[in-house]
N, C-alpha and C positions, 0 to 999 in steps of 0.2 A: 684485052686486059691491059691495065695501066702498068707501066714499068717505072714511072717517075711520079713525083708529086709528094705532098706532105701528108702525114698521118694526122689524125686528131691529136692535138697537143695538150688537151686538158689534163690528162693524167700525168703527162711528163712535166708540166709546169706547176703542178700542184693546185691548179685552179678548180679542179673538180671537187664539188661538194655533193655527196649523196643526198638525194631528196628525202625529206622527212616522211614522204609518203611511201618510202620503200624500206621499212625497218628490217625486213628479212634480208635485204642486201647488206645493210650495215651489220647485222648479226653474223652473217656468213663471212664477210670480210674480216670482222673482228676475230672470229674463230681461226681463220687462216693465219692472220697476222700474229696471233698468240700461240700459233703452232698447236692448237687443240685438235685440228683436223689436218690431213695432208694437203699440201699445196698442189693443185692439179697441174700446174705448169712448171713446177720445180724451179730451177734457177733461171728461167727465161727472162731475158732483158730486152727482147725485141718481139714484135708481133705485127701481123697484118691480116687484112681480110683475104679470103681465098680467091677473090675476084681480081686481085692485083698480083704482080710479080716484081717486088722491089729488087733493085740492083744488088743489095747486100745479102739477099736470102741464100744465094749459093755459097756464101762464105761462112754461114752459120749452121749450127746443128739444130735440126728440128727436134723439139722435145714433146710437143703436144698439139692436137687439133681439137678445138672445142667449138662445136657449131660451125660457123663460117670463118673462124679465126685460127691462124696457125702461129704457134709460139716457138721461138728459137733462143738458143744460148750461144 
């Protein structure tokens, strides 16, 4: 398991643009952002794939696991 390294920064930098081929993804994200449906990761501000163990994970509170990703606050 990796303990160091950088995560994908596309979402963090704002460079991520959803594909026009995934309208369902845009629709779901819009509903979450408009608070029309519950946010499944709550106040999470950190996440990582479950195959790595970042140094900061022990200092955060785990709030959700979805698929292979763990979310923390």
